[in-house]
C-alpha angles and dihedrals in degrees: 000000000000119000115203115202113198126191138164119261134185113340104325107346125117122218121212132200116187116200128189107212096203099053098025090230116151128193130190114221104214121332115239091161120015095196092051092050092050091047093050093046092049092050089056095044091244127136117213107238099174144008120221110200119198096192142344103261112127093240087061104036103021095102096048099103095042091055094042091051091052100041109019088233124169116251117217124184149142116312090215091063101032093124089059099044110093113232096356115178102173129032121212135196133186110289094031121117135212131185135246101187104304093337117108112223118204121212118220124195108231106167123170106082084056126358097247101035115147135185130211120226124189104192096185091055093040094231140114135194107214105173110202097335095092131018133185101280090351148050136226123280113264098244103153107011133049134252094266091054093046094047090050089053093050089047088058091052090048088062094063116103109282091236091062114126109229118213108196123183106237141049097234099127101110092054091042091053093054091052094044091055090053092061100031107030097153095056106114093194090053093047091053092045092050091052090051091050092050091052093046093051092047087056092046092247126144123251093202133121104046134184120250090224090062092047092051089058101039113019108096093204090061091048098062087112092055112105092220092054091044090053092047091052093045098247109103113192094005116103095175094054090043091053091046090052093050092046092049091050091050092049089054097038 
């Protein structure tokens, strides 16, 4: 069994430690704050054996060297961004696998937010760590890629089993919900989801992780291939242009 320990970091990041009970192996998924990760691991009696970076941004790889200096852990990250990943030991590309104890972890290429962004999917545990590629009711800004690249990445994530638990890296869901309702106001699943998010945030509760099944129904960025969304955005039959329109509207929202 894999235990995922989640905790807030920095302003709106989440940190994740994944621990395989059988082997005792613990991995840090990204490193927004090295000291915080070490503190959380120590409180649980876990030792960080590896870091899995999703992309190079400092709020995802900034704690790498601090943790490596303290633990001697192995740093694993995207081959396409290896020059920007502090302390990287092993470079991964889509289709590669790594291990968490006896669990096989599949690497998925999800460029767009950055050019080498990857995600980590553990089929047997029905979970995925997606960094900034996909958010609850949102997706990452397209900083380095283009809309076609980003849509292709989201389409890959859409192919994961619907019951997959999605661990995304930021608490952006309340703002994402407001925007989503502006482009998809008649979506009953979205309306219900947005109300739940509002209540959770009022109570100080987290909205991460999420379930892929919920995102498929309510997240407008994952619905760029839906004819109704395409028509609403003015691009019938064109998922890439539909996605680009939604992303541009969000950027200006």
